[in-house]
MOPAC internal coordinates of N, CA, C and O (Angstrom, degrees):
PM7 1SCF
backbone

  N    0.0000 0     0.00 0     0.00 0    0    0    0
  C    1.4396 1     0.00 0     0.00 0    1    0    0
  C    1.5403 1   111.26 1     0.00 0    2    1    0
  O    1.2310 1   121.23 1   148.31 1    3    2    1
  N    1.2933 1   115.26 1   -31.69 1    3    2    1
  C    1.5047 1   118.02 1   178.44 1    5    3    2
  C    1.5089 1   108.92 1   -60.27 1    6    5    3
  O    1.2310 1   119.44 1   139.42 1    7    6    5
  N    1.3312 1   118.66 1   -40.58 1    7    6    5
  C    1.4772 1   121.22 1  -178.10 1    9    7    6
  C    1.5430 1   109.56 1   -66.99 1   10    9    7
  O    1.2310 1   121.08 1   140.17 1   11   10    9
  N    1.3131 1   115.54 1   -39.83 1   11   10    9
  C    1.4814 1   118.05 1  -178.45 1   13   11   10
  C    1.5448 1   109.06 1   -66.19 1   14   13   11
  O    1.2310 1   119.71 1   134.13 1   15   14   13
  N    1.3964 1   118.16 1   -45.87 1   15   14   13
  C    1.4341 1   119.63 1   179.00 1   17   15   14
  C    1.5037 1   112.37 1   -64.96 1   18   17   15
  O    1.2310 1   120.68 1   144.11 1   19   18   17
  N    1.3254 1   116.30 1   -35.89 1   19   18   17
  C    1.4944 1   117.61 1   178.29 1   21   19   18
  C    1.5287 1   111.58 1   -66.72 1   22   21   19
  O    1.2310 1   121.26 1   143.45 1   23   22   21
  N    1.3562 1   115.20 1   -36.55 1   23   22   21
  C    1.4666 1   117.98 1   175.70 1   25   23   22
  C    1.5069 1   111.56 1   -63.37 1   26   25   23
  O    1.2310 1   121.23 1   132.61 1   27   26   25
  N    1.3213 1   115.25 1   -47.39 1   27   26   25
  C    1.4836 1   119.02 1   178.08 1   29   27   26
  C    1.5075 1   112.56 1   -58.82 1   30   29   27
  O    1.2310 1   121.08 1   140.98 1   31   30   29
  N    1.3333 1   115.54 1   -39.02 1   31   30   29
  C    1.4801 1   120.11 1   177.90 1   33   31   30
  C    1.5247 1   112.52 1   -64.93 1   34   33   31
  O    1.2310 1   121.70 1   138.22 1   35   34   33
  N    1.3719 1   114.36 1   -41.78 1   35   34   33
  C    1.4660 1   118.93 1  -179.05 1   37   35   34
  C    1.5271 1   112.30 1   -69.75 1   38   37   35
  O    1.2310 1   120.44 1   151.40 1   39   38   37
  N    1.3150 1   116.76 1   -28.60 1   39   38   37
  C    1.5221 1   119.96 1  -174.67 1   41   39   38
  C    1.5263 1   108.88 1  -107.68 1   42   41   39
  O    1.2310 1   118.67 1  -158.91 1   43   42   41
  N    1.3393 1   120.15 1    21.09 1   43   42   41
  C    1.4474 1   122.06 1  -176.88 1   45   43   42
  C    1.5644 1   109.26 1   -70.81 1   46   45   43
  O    1.2310 1   121.88 1   -54.18 1   47   46   45
  N    1.3148 1   114.00 1   125.82 1   47   46   45
  C    1.4657 1   121.57 1   179.88 1   49   47   46
  C    1.5290 1   107.72 1  -136.12 1   50   49   47
  O    1.2310 1   120.76 1   -29.43 1   51   50   49
  N    1.3217 1   116.15 1   150.57 1   51   50   49
  C    1.4551 1   120.42 1   178.46 1   53   51   50
  C    1.5304 1   113.38 1   -66.39 1   54   53   51
  O    1.2310 1   120.21 1   -37.98 1   55   54   53
  N    1.3309 1   117.20 1   142.02 1   55   54   53
  C    1.4687 1   121.76 1   176.96 1   57   55   54
  C    1.5097 1   111.85 1   -75.11 1   58   57   55
  O    1.2310 1   121.37 1   148.58 1   59   58   57
  N    1.3202 1   114.99 1   -31.42 1   59   58   57
  C    1.4618 1   120.25 1  -179.63 1   61   59   58
  C    1.5235 1   108.18 1  -140.48 1   62   61   59
  O    1.2310 1   118.76 1   -19.77 1   63   62   61
  N    1.2904 1   119.97 1   160.23 1   63   62   61
  C    1.4554 1   122.41 1  -178.95 1   65   63   62
  C    1.5295 1   110.04 1   -62.44 1   66   65   63
  O    1.2310 1   121.08 1   -45.50 1   67   66   65
  N    1.3067 1   115.54 1   134.50 1   67   66   65
  C    1.4955 1   120.34 1   176.60 1   69   67   66
  C    1.4906 1   113.21 1    87.59 1   70   69   67
  O    1.2310 1   118.88 1  -177.78 1   71   70   69
  N    1.3165 1   119.75 1     2.22 1   71   70   69
  C    1.4679 1   120.92 1   179.48 1   73   71   70
  C    1.5799 1   109.20 1   -69.78 1   74   73   71
  O    1.2310 1   120.71 1   -44.72 1   75   74   73
  N    1.3137 1   116.25 1   135.28 1   75   74   73
  C    1.4210 1   120.69 1   177.99 1   77   75   74
  C    1.5293 1   109.08 1   -88.58 1   78   77   75
  O    1.2310 1   120.45 1   -57.45 1   79   78   77
  N    1.2978 1   116.74 1   122.55 1   79   78   77
  C    1.4875 1   120.01 1  -173.94 1   81   79   78
  C    1.5650 1   111.15 1   -96.75 1   82   81   79
  O    1.2310 1   120.76 1  -170.35 1   83   82   81
  N    1.3086 1   116.15 1     9.65 1   83   82   81
  C    1.4801 1   117.38 1  -176.18 1   85   83   82
  C    1.5313 1   111.68 1   -64.27 1   86   85   83
  O    1.2310 1   120.33 1   134.47 1   87   86   85
  N    1.3289 1   116.98 1   -45.53 1   87   86   85
  C    1.4864 1   119.15 1  -178.03 1   89   87   86
  C    1.5521 1   110.97 1   -69.82 1   90   89   87
  O    1.2310 1   120.29 1   142.31 1   91   90   89
  N    1.3341 1   117.06 1   -37.69 1   91   90   89
  C    1.4458 1   118.93 1   177.39 1   93   91   90
  C    1.5287 1   111.18 1   -63.83 1   94   93   91
  O    1.2310 1   120.90 1   138.02 1   95   94   93
  N    1.3289 1   115.89 1   -41.98 1   95   94   93
  C    1.4634 1   118.33 1   178.18 1   97   95   94
  C    1.5025 1   112.13 1   -66.58 1   98   97   95
  O    1.2310 1   121.58 1   141.23 1   99   98   97
  N    1.3404 1   114.58 1   -38.77 1   99   98   97
  C    1.4998 1   119.59 1   179.09 1  101   99   98
  C    1.5499 1   108.47 1   -64.37 1  102  101   99
  O    1.2310 1   120.07 1   136.80 1  103  102  101
  N    1.2993 1   117.47 1   -43.20 1  103  102  101
  C    1.4925 1   121.74 1   178.87 1  105  103  102
  C    1.5134 1   110.84 1   -61.41 1  106  105  103
  O    1.2310 1   119.55 1   138.34 1  107  106  105
  N    1.2861 1   118.46 1   -41.66 1  107  106  105
  C    1.4689 1   121.76 1   178.42 1  109  107  106
  C    1.4982 1   110.80 1   -66.12 1  110  109  107
  O    1.2310 1   120.41 1   140.01 1  111  110  109
  N    1.3555 1   116.83 1   -39.99 1  111  110  109
  C    1.4726 1   119.47 1   176.98 1  113  111  110
  C    1.5093 1   112.18 1   -62.24 1  114  113  111
  O    1.2310 1   120.18 1   139.21 1  115  114  113
  N    1.2989 1   117.25 1   -40.79 1  115  114  113
  C    1.4869 1   123.02 1   176.04 1  117  115  114
  C    1.4882 1   109.03 1   -62.05 1  118  117  115
  O    1.2310 1   120.02 1   135.01 1  119  118  117
  N    1.3465 1   117.57 1   -44.99 1  119  118  117
  C    1.4463 1   121.44 1  -179.30 1  121  119  118
  C    1.5684 1   110.90 1   -61.74 1  122  121  119
  O    1.2310 1   121.08 1   139.36 1  123  122  121
  N    1.3164 1   115.53 1   -40.64 1  123  122  121
  C    1.4870 1   119.31 1   178.47 1  125  123  122
  C    1.5082 1   108.23 1   -63.88 1  126  125  123
  O    1.2310 1   119.80 1   135.43 1  127  126  125
  N    1.3417 1   117.99 1   -44.57 1  127  126  125
  C    1.4818 1   121.23 1   179.64 1  129  127  126
  C    1.5090 1   112.20 1   -60.62 1  130  129  127
  O    1.2310 1   120.61 1   134.45 1  131  130  129
  N    1.3309 1   116.45 1   -45.55 1  131  130  129
  C    1.4799 1   121.00 1  -178.81 1  133  131  130
  C    1.5302 1   111.15 1   -64.39 1  134  133  131
  O    1.2310 1   120.82 1   138.93 1  135  134  133
  N    1.3423 1   116.04 1   -41.07 1  135  134  133
  C    1.4711 1   120.96 1   176.14 1  137  135  134
  C    1.5319 1   112.43 1   -62.47 1  138  137  135
  O    1.2310 1   121.19 1   139.42 1  139  138  137
  N    1.3482 1   115.34 1   -40.58 1  139  138  137
  C    1.4377 1   118.81 1   177.86 1  141  139  138
  C    1.5092 1   113.94 1   -65.79 1  142  141  139
  O    1.2310 1   120.42 1   139.53 1  143  142  141
  N    1.3296 1   116.81 1   -40.47 1  143  142  141
  C    1.4569 1   121.32 1   177.82 1  145  143  142
  C    1.5423 1   110.67 1   -65.68 1  146  145  143
  O    1.2310 1   120.55 1   139.96 1  147  146  145
  N    1.3219 1   116.56 1   -40.04 1  147  146  145
  C    1.4908 1   120.56 1   178.21 1  149  147  146
  C    1.5235 1   109.45 1   -65.32 1  150  149  147
  O    1.2310 1   120.01 1   136.89 1  151  150  149
  N    1.2950 1   117.58 1   -43.11 1  151  150  149
  C    1.4863 1   121.00 1   176.88 1  153  151  150
  C    1.5364 1   111.86 1   -60.74 1  154  153  151
  O    1.2310 1   120.63 1   132.88 1  155  154  153
  N    1.3104 1   116.41 1   -47.12 1  155  154  153
  C    1.4746 1   117.41 1  -178.07 1  157  155  154
  C    1.5378 1   109.94 1   -69.54 1  158  157  155
  O    1.2310 1   118.36 1   145.90 1  159  158  157
  N    1.3287 1   120.73 1   -34.10 1  159  158  157
  C    1.4375 1   121.81 1   176.91 1  161  159  158
  C    1.5139 1   110.94 1   -60.94 1  162  161  159
  O    1.2310 1   121.50 1   131.47 1  163  162  161
  N    1.3188 1   114.74 1   -48.53 1  163  162  161
  C    1.4714 1   118.86 1   177.88 1  165  163  162
  C    1.5211 1   111.19 1   -63.91 1  166  165  163
  O    1.2310 1   120.26 1   142.60 1  167  166  165
  N    1.2815 1   117.11 1   -37.40 1  167  166  165
  C    1.4794 1   119.39 1  -178.95 1  169  167  166
  C    1.5287 1   110.78 1   -64.97 1  170  169  167
  O    1.2310 1   119.92 1   134.74 1  171  170  169
  N    1.3445 1   117.75 1   -45.26 1  171  170  169
  C    1.4421 1   119.21 1  -172.59 1  173  171  170
  C    1.5498 1   113.76 1   -93.97 1  174  173  171
  O    1.2310 1   119.80 1   176.03 1  175  174  173
  N    1.3366 1   117.98 1    -3.97 1  175  174  173
  C    1.4690 1   122.01 1   177.31 1  177  175  174
  C    1.5235 1   112.50 1  -107.17 1  178  177  175
  O    1.2310 1   121.37 1   125.24 1  179  178  177
  N    1.3176 1   114.99 1   -54.76 1  179  178  177
  C    1.4421 1   121.66 1  -175.49 1  181  179  178
  C    1.5004 1   113.28 1   -72.06 1  182  181  179
  O    1.2310 1   120.17 1   135.24 1  183  182  181
  N    1.3210 1   117.29 1   -44.76 1  183  182  181
  C    1.4573 1   120.84 1  -176.17 1  185  183  182
  C    1.5332 1   111.36 1   -63.47 1  186  185  183
  O    1.2310 1   118.97 1   131.21 1  187  186  185
  N    1.3250 1   119.57 1   -48.79 1  187  186  185
  C    1.4476 1   117.61 1   178.28 1  189  187  186
  C    1.5375 1   115.29 1   -61.18 1  190  189  187
  O    1.2310 1   120.87 1   146.92 1  191  190  189
  N    1.3240 1   115.94 1   -33.08 1  191  190  189
  C    1.4948 1   118.32 1   177.19 1  193  191  190
  C    1.5010 1   110.38 1   -64.54 1  194  193  191
  O    1.2310 1   119.88 1   133.91 1  195  194  193
  N    1.3437 1   117.83 1   -46.09 1  195  194  193
  C    1.4543 1   121.38 1   177.41 1  197  195  194
  C    1.5174 1   111.00 1   -61.88 1  198  197  195
  O    1.2310 1   119.13 1   140.44 1  199  198  197
  N    1.3070 1   119.26 1   -39.56 1  199  198  197
  C    1.4782 1   122.64 1   179.27 1  201  199  198
  C    1.5357 1   109.40 1   -64.50 1  202  201  199
  O    1.2310 1   120.59 1   137.30 1  203  202  201
  N    1.3124 1   116.48 1   -42.70 1  203  202  201
  C    1.4533 1   121.69 1  -177.79 1  205  203  202
  C    1.5689 1   108.77 1   -64.79 1  206  205  203
  O    1.2310 1   120.73 1   140.12 1  207  206  205
  N    1.3142 1   116.21 1   -39.88 1  207  206  205
  C    1.4594 1   119.55 1  -178.30 1  209  207  206
  C    1.5111 1   112.12 1   -69.64 1  210  209  207
  O    1.2310 1   120.07 1   150.41 1  211  210  209
  N    1.3899 1   117.46 1   -29.59 1  211  210  209
  C    1.4431 1   119.66 1   174.95 1  213  211  210
  C    1.4924 1   111.21 1   -69.31 1  214  213  211
  O    1.2310 1   119.84 1   142.73 1  215  214  213
  N    1.3404 1   117.91 1   -37.27 1  215  214  213
  C    1.4588 1   122.22 1  -179.27 1  217  215  214
  C    1.5359 1   112.45 1   -73.01 1  218  217  215
  O    1.2310 1   121.45 1   137.50 1  219  218  217
  N    1.3356 1   114.83 1   -42.50 1  219  218  217
  C    1.4877 1   122.30 1  -179.48 1  221  219  218
  C    1.5098 1   109.45 1  -121.81 1  222  221  219
  O    1.2310 1   120.48 1   -99.91 1  223  222  221
  N    1.3430 1   116.69 1    80.09 1  223  222  221
  C    1.4924 1   117.31 1  -174.64 1  225  223  222
  C    1.5398 1   114.71 1   -69.86 1  226  225  223
  O    1.2310 1   119.89 1   162.22 1  227  226  225
  N    1.3420 1   117.81 1   -17.78 1  227  226  225
  C    1.4928 1   117.40 1  -177.69 1  229  227  226
  C    1.5240 1   111.98 1   -88.32 1  230  229  227
  O    1.2310 1   119.37 1   158.32 1  231  230  229
  N    1.3182 1   118.81 1   -21.68 1  231  230  229
  C    1.4506 1   122.51 1  -179.93 1  233  231  230
  C    1.5313 1   111.47 1   -84.23 1  234  233  231
  O    1.2310 1   120.67 1   -42.90 1  235  234  233
  N    1.3409 1   116.32 1   137.10 1  235  234  233
  C    1.4583 1   120.42 1   178.21 1  237  235  234
  C    1.5294 1   108.23 1  -104.96 1  238  237  235
  O    1.2310 1   120.66 1   -46.70 1  239  238  237
  N    1.3018 1   116.34 1   133.30 1  239  238  237
  C    1.4791 1   121.41 1   177.18 1  241  239  238
  C    1.5256 1   109.04 1   -82.62 1  242  241  239
  O    1.2310 1   121.44 1   131.72 1  243  242  241
  N    1.3259 1   114.85 1   -48.28 1  243  242  241
  C    1.4650 1   119.66 1  -178.70 1  245  243  242
  C    1.5487 1   106.98 1  -112.56 1  246  245  243
  O    1.2310 1   120.83 1   -55.44 1  247  246  245
  N    1.3308 1   116.01 1   124.56 1  247  246  245
  C    1.5050 1   116.57 1  -177.59 1  249  247  246
  C    1.4783 1   110.28 1   -96.22 1  250  249  247
  O    1.2310 1   120.10 1   180.00 1  251  250  249

């Protein structure tokens, strides 16, 4: 999603003459930030849990 939002941000053009693109650009920047935070959360929360379960298959982390 970050790649898609970055592409939209890089190719952002006005729909009609005189359109202010500030809010559209700001919205895409927020979308990129939210996607990045979601990616990092999954990376540092889900991946270590799966790795721990492979090493210790009999122990449960979440009951």
